[in-house]
N, C-alpha and C positions, 0 to 999 in steps of 0.2 A: 346354787348347787350345780356342779358340773356333771353333765351326763356323759360318761365315758363311752357310751355306745354310739354317740353321734360325732365323736371326735375322729380325726384322721387316724389311719393305722400306724403312722410313723410315730413311734414313742419318743424319739429325740425331739421332734418338733413340739410334741405335746408337753414334754418336760420343760422346754424353753418357754413355752406359752404360760405354763403355771408359774415359773419363776418370775416372769415379767408381770403377771397378774398380781403376785404377792409383793410387788415393789422391789423385786430383786434384780440383780444384774444379769447380763448374758455375756458369754465369752466372745471376744472379738477375734475371729479366726483369721481375718484379713489384715491384722495389725502388723505382723511380721513382714508380709509381702509389701505392705505400704511403706514400711520403714526402709526396706532394702531396695525397692524399685520405684520410689516416687520420682516423678518427672522423667522417667525413662520410657520413651515411646518408640516403637518400631514403625518406621514409615515405609510404605510400599506405593508404587505407582501401578494403578490398575486401569483397564480399559473395558468398556461395555459396548459391544456392537449392537446398537439399537436398530431393530428391524422394522420399526414403525414407518409411516409414510414420510415424515419429515425427520427421520432419525439420522443414523450415521454413527461413527465411532465417537464415543464420549469418554473423556479421560477424568479420572478421579485420583485422590490421594487417600489411601487407607492408613489410618493410624491405630496401632494396637498398644494399649496401655498395659505395661507389665505389672503395675501395682494391683489392679483389680481385674484384668482380663477383658476390659471393655474395648469396643471398636467404634470408631467414628469414620465416616466417609465424607470427604469434602470434594465438591465439584470444581474442576478447573474451567473457569469461564473463558470463552473465546470471544474476542471482539467481533462485533458485527455478524454474529451467528444467527440473529433473528429469533433467538429463544430467550425466555425469561431467565435471568441469572439467579438460580437457587443456590445459596451458599453451601447447604448441607444436604446430602442424599440420605445420610443416616446419622442421627445424633448419637452421642456417646452412650452405648449400651452393649450388653453382651449379645453377640450375634449367634443365633442358633443355626445349626446346619439344616435341620428340618423343623422350622418353626411351627408350633401348634397354636393356631389362631382361635381364640375363644372370645365370647362376648364381654367377659369381665376378667381382669387379672386374677390368677389363682384358682380358676375353675377346673383346670386340668390337673390331674394327679400324676400324669406321666412326667418322667424326668427327660429334659432336653439335653442334647449334646451340643456344646458350644465350640466355636472355632478357637484354636490355640496356636501357639508358635509353631508347632510341628506341621500345621496345615498351611501355613503361610510361606510357601516356597515359590520362588520364581518359576513360572511355567504351570503352576497349579491354578485351578479356577475356584472362585469363591461365589457362593450364591447369596446375594443380598436381597432377600425377599422377592424372589422370582427373577432377579437380574443376574445372569451368569457373567461374572467379570473375570478377566484374565490378569494375573499378576505378572508383569513383565519387567519390573525393575524395583530397586530399593536404594536407600541412601547409604552413606559410608558407616554410620553408627549401626545400622541394622546388619550390614554385612559383617562387621567386626563382632557383633553380639552373637550371631549364629556360628561364626567360626570359633569363638572362645567358649561358648556354653553348650553348643549342640554338635560341633564338629562338622557343620554343613557349610558348603561353599555356595553362595548365591550367584548363579549365572544369569545375567540379564537376557531376556528374550528379544530378538530383533523383530520389530514389527514391520510389516509391509507399508511402504510410504503411500499414503493416500493421495489421490489426484488433487492437485491444488485447485481450490475453488476460486478461479479467476473469472471475474465478470467484466464485461466490456460495456462501458457507457459511452454511447456515441455523443460527440460534441455537436451541439446544434449549429446550424449554418449561420453565417454572418448576417446580421439583420440589416446592415448598411448604415446604421446610426453610429456616429463616432468612429473610433478605430477598432480594429479587431482585438487589441489588448483590452479595451473597455468592455467589449462583449464577453471575452473570456474571463474577465474579473468577476462577473456575476455568475459564471458557471462554476469556477473553482472555489469561490468563497461565498458564505452566506451573507456576510456583511461586505459590501463592495469596497475594494481597495483600488485606488488609482494606480495605473502602471508607472513603474519607476523609469525615469529617463536616464540615459547614459550621460551623466554630467561631465565626466572626463572628456568624452568625445565632443560634447557640445562646446566646452570651453576651448578646446584645441582646434576644432574645425568649423566653428560657427561663422567665421569671417569669410569662408570660401564658398562661392556660388558659381557653379559651372553652367554656362549657357550654350545651347546648341540650336542651330537652325535645322528644322526638320520638315520633311514633306509627307503628305498623307498617302499611304499605300492603299489604293482603292481601285475598283474597276469602273467607277463613274468618271466620265471625261471632265466634269466640272471640278473634280477634286485634284486634278493634276497640277493646277496652278496655285493651289492653296499653300501658304507658308505659315509655319508655327515656330515659336520660340519656346523651347523646353528648358526650364531652369531647375537645376538639381542643387539642393542645399545640403552641403556636406555635414552640417552640424547635427541634423536629425534625420537625414535620408528622405526628406520630403521632396515632392516634385510639383511644379506649377507650370501650366501651359497657357501661352497667349497666342492668339491668332492675328496675323498681319494681313490686313485687307486694303486693297487699292480703292481709290475713289471711284464711285459709280460701278462698283463690282457687283452690287446687289447683295453683299454680305455685310454683316455687322461685326467688326473686329473687337478685340478686347480679351477678357478672361475666357478661356475655353475650358479650363479645369482648375478648381481651387487647389491651394497648396495642401497636399496630404501624401501619405505613403501609398505606394502601389505595389501589388504583388506580381512577381514574375510567374506567368502561367507554366513555364517550363520547369523551374525549380521549386515552385510553391513557396518561395521566400520573398522578402521585400527586395526591391531593386536597390543596388548599391552603386557607388560611383564607377566601379570597374566594369559595369554592364553597359555604360554609355561610351561606345567607341564609334568613331566616324565610319560610316558604312553599315553599321549594324541596325537591326530592326527591333524596336521595343513596342510592347503592347500596353497602352495606357488609355484608361477611361473607355474601354471598348473599341478603340481604334488602333491601327498599326501605323507607327511613325518610323520613317527611315531617317537616320541622322546624316545630314549632308555635310555640315561643317560646324566649326566652333569659333568663338571669338578669340582674340589674342590672349586674354587672361587665362582662358581655359586651356589653350594650347601650351602656354608657359607652365601652368599647373601640372599638366599631364607629363611634360618633359621633366619637371623636377621630381615627380613621383613615378619614376620608372618601374618601381617594384609593383605598383598597383596597375599601371598602364604600360605593360611591356612593349606594346605595339608602337608607343610614342618615343621609345628610347633611341638614342643615336646608334647604339650597337645593333639594334634590330633593323634599323633602316639600312645600315651599311651591309649587314648580312643579306638583306633582301636584294640590294643592288648587286652584290657579288654573285648571288645565286642566278641572276639573270644573265650575267656576263661570263659564265663558266665556259661556254662554247667558243669564246673568243680567245686568241692566243695571249692577249695582254689585257689585264684589268683596266 
C-alpha cells in the first residue's frame, strides 16, 4: 500500500513512478532530441588558471552534446610537464551552474540550473566544480552551428603568451677517457651510440699526412733545443707528436703524444689542417709549439690546395713581394 503522505510533492514524478510500478511504460522526452542531434558535439577550447603551488595555465577541451545536454571536459596533456596525465577532468554528465552536493543522489529536492548552448560563448567563464575556466576558442562546426541556429558569432579570445619554460641542463665536463664525442654520446642518449665518422672525408683524405718540424715555446732554457715532429692526419683530423733527441742529451725521444684529436683553445673546435701554417703557434697536449718548417710533401700539398692554405699560393707570395717593393721605381 502506497502512503501518499510520504511521497514527494511533485505529482508528475509520482505519476511516472506509479506507471513504472504497475509494469507500464514511461514517455521518452529526449527521443526527439536524440534523433535530431545524435553525434553532434559543440567543441570549445577552455583554459583554467591554476593558482596552486605547482599550477599554471592548464588547457582543456569542453564538449557539449546537443542530444542530451551533457558536458565532458578532456585535459590536453603537455609533454614533460611533471604532472600525472589525467585524461578526463569531467566525465560526460550535465554540468550544473551551482551544484548542490549531497551525500546520496536524489536527496535534494531543489532544481538545478545546467549549462546550455547560450552560456557557452567565447569570452564567458564556466565553473567546473570550483574551477573557473575561460572559453577562448571553438572549432568550425561550433562556429557554424551558433551562426545558423542562434545568430551568434563566436569571436576567439587572444590569450597572453606564457613565458616559455626553457630549462638549461649543463653538459658535464670532459672526463678525459676516449674522445669528447664518446662522452657526449652517454649524455644525449640513454643507450650509448658510437659517434659517426665522416666516411666521405676519410676515403678522400686518408692518404694525406702533413708533417711539421716544431719547437717548444717555453721559458725554460733547456726547452729551446728540443725538436718535435707534429703529424696531422687529414683523414680524421688527428694529431700525433714525436720528439727528436740527440745522443747523450739526457732525454728519451719517441712518442710525445698519441694520435688523437686536439681542441683549439681559441675557437673551442678541433684543429683542422688550415690551422697549421709555418710560423704559427698551436697548443697541443698542454704545450705550445711553434711550427718552424714542413717537409717537401707537405709544402707540395699546401701549394696544390691554395683555397685551404692561401699563404702558400703563388699569387699570395707575389703580392707579398710586390707590397715590399712599392717604394722602388721599378718592380
